[in-house]
C-alpha positions in Angstrom: 0.0 0.0 0.0 1.2 3.5 -0.8 0.5 6.6 1.2 -1.3 9.3 -0.8 -4.5 11.3 -0.7 -7.8 9.3 -0.7 -10.0 10.0 -3.6 -13.1 9.9 -1.3 -12.2 11.6 2.0 -9.2 13.6 0.9 -7.0 12.5 3.8 -3.4 11.4 3.4 -3.4 7.7 4.4 -2.3 4.3 3.1 -4.4 3.5 0.0 -5.9 0.6 -1.8 -6.9 0.8 -5.5 -10.4 -0.1 -6.6 -11.2 -0.7 -10.2 -14.7 0.0 -11.5 -16.3 -0.8 -14.9 -19.2 1.4 -15.8 -21.3 0.2 -18.7 -23.5 2.8 -20.4 -25.3 3.1 -23.7 -22.4 5.0 -25.3 -19.8 2.4 -24.2 -17.7 1.2 -21.2 -15.6 3.3 -18.9 -12.9 1.8 -16.7 -12.0 3.7 -13.5 -9.2 3.2 -11.1 -9.6 5.0 -7.8 -7.6 5.0 -4.6 -9.4 4.8 -1.2 -8.1 4.5 2.3 -9.1 1.5 4.4 -11.9 3.4 6.2 -13.5 4.5 2.9 -13.1 1.0 1.5 -15.0 -0.5 4.5 -17.8 2.1 4.0 -18.0 1.4 0.3 -18.1 -2.4 0.8 -21.0 -2.0 3.2 -22.9 0.2 0.7 -22.2 -2.3 -2.1 -23.6 -5.1 0.1 -26.8 -3.1 0.7 -27.1 -2.4 -3.1 -26.7 -6.1 -3.9 -29.2 -7.1 -1.3 -31.7 -4.6 -2.6 -31.3 -5.6 -6.3 -31.2 -9.3 -5.8 -34.4 -11.1 -7.0 -36.5 -12.6 -4.2 -37.8 -16.1 -4.4 -41.3 -14.8 -5.2 -39.9 -13.2 -8.3 -39.0 -16.6 -9.7 -42.7 -17.2 -10.5 -42.8 -14.2 -12.8 -41.8 -14.7 -16.4 -38.6 -13.0 -17.4 -38.9 -13.8 -21.1 -39.3 -10.8 -23.4 -42.7 -10.6 -25.0 -42.7 -10.9 -28.8 
């Protein structure tokens, strides 16, 4: 880990690099950002919440996911 300024909180701390891929209609963007451990922990918790929120529930399995023609 190198010591530099965190892209999220702006403090000078040991950093970890996170790589993101953003897919949009116009194409794909790859981002590398550097976060301190505290920010990494916060982001991981946010990501878990997002994954839980977007995961299909068992009742959704009864719905058709096939596109209509």
